[in-house]
C-alpha positions, 0 to 999 in steps of 0.5 A: 417574543418568547424563545422556542423550546430548545428541544423543539428547535432541534426536533428532538425529545427531552430524553434524547441521547447526546448522539441523537441530539448531535445527529439532529443538530447536524442535519438542521445545521447543514440544511440552514447553513448560510453558505447554502442559503445565500441571501436568505435571512430566514435561513440565517436566523434559523441557523443561529437558533439551532446553534444556540439550542445545541450549544446549551443541550450538548453540555450536560450541566447546561442541559440540566439547568435548562431542563429545570429552569428553562430559558430563565436559567441563562438570563440576567447573567445566569450560567448560560451567558448567551446574552443577545449575540452568539459566539463560536467559542472554544466549546463550539469550535470542534463541531464547527470544524467537523461539519463546515471545515470542508465547505469553508475551505478551513479543515480541522483546527490545529493547535500548532502547525509543524514546519516539518513534513515527512518525505514521500515513499519511493518504489524501485522495480528490481529484476532478480535472476533465479540463481540470486533468488536461490542464494541471496545477493547484494545488489547496488541501485542508483535512484534520483532522489531528494535528500536533506540539504547539507548546507542548512541541515534540512531546515531551509534557513541560511547558515547561522539563521533559523525559521521564525514564528509567522507574525500573522498566525503567531505560529498556529498556521491558521488565521480567523476571519469574521464573516457576518455573525460567525468566525471562520478559520483559514490556512494562513496565507503567509506561511501556508499553514506551516506556522513558521517563515524563513526570512533568509532562505538557504541559497543551496536549496532555496529554503526547501531544506532538500536538494535533488541528486543521484543516490547509490544504495546496496540492497540485501536480497535474502535467499528464497525470495519470490516474485512480487515480494518487496523489501522496505528500506526505512528512511531511504525515500524522499527527504522531508521538508524542513527537517521532516522525517524521510519516507521509505524506499520499497524495492519490488522484486521480479524473478526473471524467467530461467532457461532451464528451470521452472519454479513452483514455490520451493520446487524446481522442474526441469525437462530433460530429453533422453534417447530412445535407447536410454528410455528402453534400456535404462541408465543414468544421466547427469542434470544441472542443479540451481546451486551450480552442481550436477546430480545423477538421475537414474532412468528406469528401463521402459521410461515413457515421455512425461515420467518424472524423477525426484531429486530431494533437496535440490530445489529452491531455498526457503525464505528465512529457513534452512530448508530446501525444496525438491527438483523434479526431472521430467523425461522427454523421449526423443525420436531419432532423426537423419538416420543412416541406411544401416540404422533404418535397417536395424530399426526395421528389424527391431520393429519386426521383433517388437511386433512378435514379442508385444513390447509396446503394451500401451499401443496395443491397449489403445488399439484394443480399446478403439476396436471395442469402441467401433464394435470390431473383433 
């Protein structure tokens, strides 16, 4: 019985590009794979046929020979060497691993598994005061962590010994098994894919190459940090397995709420109560600053609640810069309470004089707008 044309088997034209051939092959291979067609001999035959066709057409030289001579190019010891059987050799292993590694539980081929595995990254949430964020600080933290075992140097092997090559997989971490007419790779069950085994485990770490203990670290917080920023400490994460590189530690900063200042970027805001007389007559007050000093702020005569004054360069530090933000003072005019009889009399006299001299333009303007809106003169 004559063989079917390879292009016809794949459902592709003779002018098909390598990408088009691969796409056609993948579709058919997935459709007819034996694992998806248990007990179906026709699917197994078809699967073998499309693999044979693609194994020829995916190679430029073999494809050129086939285009010129057809199937005869590979008969009688020709360049194809197909014979009567089919083998998943080196030329086909890459496409096999790519398509069926997940189905068969194998994964991609590894030339040599590594015994060393990188450690995990760690996260530490740190609260920082506004003053520390302004000036910078060095803070010590204690974290539970897995560190390299001192007794074995992180190898996992007892002192005076070393891991040896796995006898089952010969150090590759994977073994092959014949299933019907094709070969499947699996993770080596002896070494679990590492490629090496430890005959004499370290008694301290039980062959893991690391032990658990508390670690104290100094974290440098630069001036000007903001809420949510992170600091990366390279190599301060979990130790790697059997000598692998350690992970990193990420310190996530959370700026605590301040009792006096509110922050907006590099600027600070401070609400300061002032007396009614100071607001009316004007004057000066001293306000605290984030650097622990005080600043003198002028109050203009006739200051209203909500008005602001700016103190230049008394705000927050700017990260990695010598610049500073500004501090804004918001005045809150305070109404006096618990007045004495004499104070009430004086305020009554003041109110009478104020009514005559129209010293409250905002109130008078409001009353005028209300009358206008109501249609009253």
